[in-house]
C-alpha positions, 0 to 999 in steps of 0.5 A: 523031608531032607534039607535039599527037599526043603530048599526046593519046596521053599523056592516056590514061596520065595516071593512071600519073604519080607525084608525082615527075614535074613534066613536062608530059604533052606531053613524057612521050614526049620521051625514054626518061629522061623516060618512065621518070621519069613511069612511062609508058615502056611506053606510050611505048615504040613512039613512042620506038623509032619516033623512035630516029634523030631528033636530040636537040633541045637549046636554050640560053637565055643572055645574051651577057656572062654569065660562066657562059654564056661558061663553058658555051660554052667547057667544054660546048657547043662541044665537044659541037657539034663532037663530037656535033653530028650527033645534036643539033639545037642552038638558041641563044636570046640573051636570058637575064635581060633585060627588054623594054618597047615604046616607040612602035614599038620594043622597048627592052631592059634587060639584066642586064649593061648596055647592051653585053650588049643589043648582044651579044644582038642581034648574035648574034641577027642572026647566027643569022638572017642566016647561017642555017647553024648550022655557020657561025654557031655558031663565030662566036658561040662566038668572041664568047662566048670573047672577054674583050672587054667590047664584043661589037661589037669581038669580032664584028669579030675573029671575023668576020675569023677566019672569013671572015664578012661582018659588015656585014649583021649589024651593020646588022641589029643597029641596025635594026627587023629586029634589034629585032623578031628580039630581041623574038622571042627574048624571047617564046621565053624568056618562054614557058618552063615552068617559067620560067627563074630563071637562065642558062645555062638548057637544055632537052632535047627541050623539057624542063627539069629539075634533073637535065637541067641538072646533066648538061648543065653537067657532061658535055653530050656524055654527056647527048646520047649517052645521050638519042639512041636511034639505033643509030649514034652518033658516035665521041665517044659510045663514048669517054666516061669515067665519073665517078670518083665515085658520087653519091647522087641527092639529093646532087647540087647544086641548079641 
């Protein structure tokens, strides 16, 4: 069912939404968890069942030199990509807390961690566009993010060599109008977030961001993807999950 049809479907159940549901109507049927939160699970049940084998859409909004983003790549994202990537549609948006303005026919970016971060964002954006296949560009980008080098161009050289990637077209893109336009598209996608992001890493799950989703992603992304996926056949990693040794009260989890 297309998103616009979901929105139309959800209009007739709007009266059931409680004050605790701060999620747009178009996303009420995006997962079982969201539907239950918004008290429309019964109305959404058929849709959820019909899309049971559809991979979970997970999007990461980040910036290339952000220490917390690098840690998220290392501790959560890459492990999840390798172990449950078959049930996850992963999208990377390298822009984060940057700002842009147009001067002449060029977009000029101002990045939180300085000029080198802007360079890193565009290199990774170009890699996504040129390499195309996430199974190729994800290990490359992870390698850059895992590096302690503060100059992404140097990290990109080492990582390209490690994975047998032709770096020349990526670097050419990063200093061209093509790369400039591609990074502007990342800015547009970031600025279109609702609710607007207030930090990075910032994640959405099937198009939805909540404090609960963010908290789960930062603490056990594999478990979050496994719990969200409604298909009957799950990767082995989903059956090997270990539960936490603590029992948290919902209101005791840290705000993010």
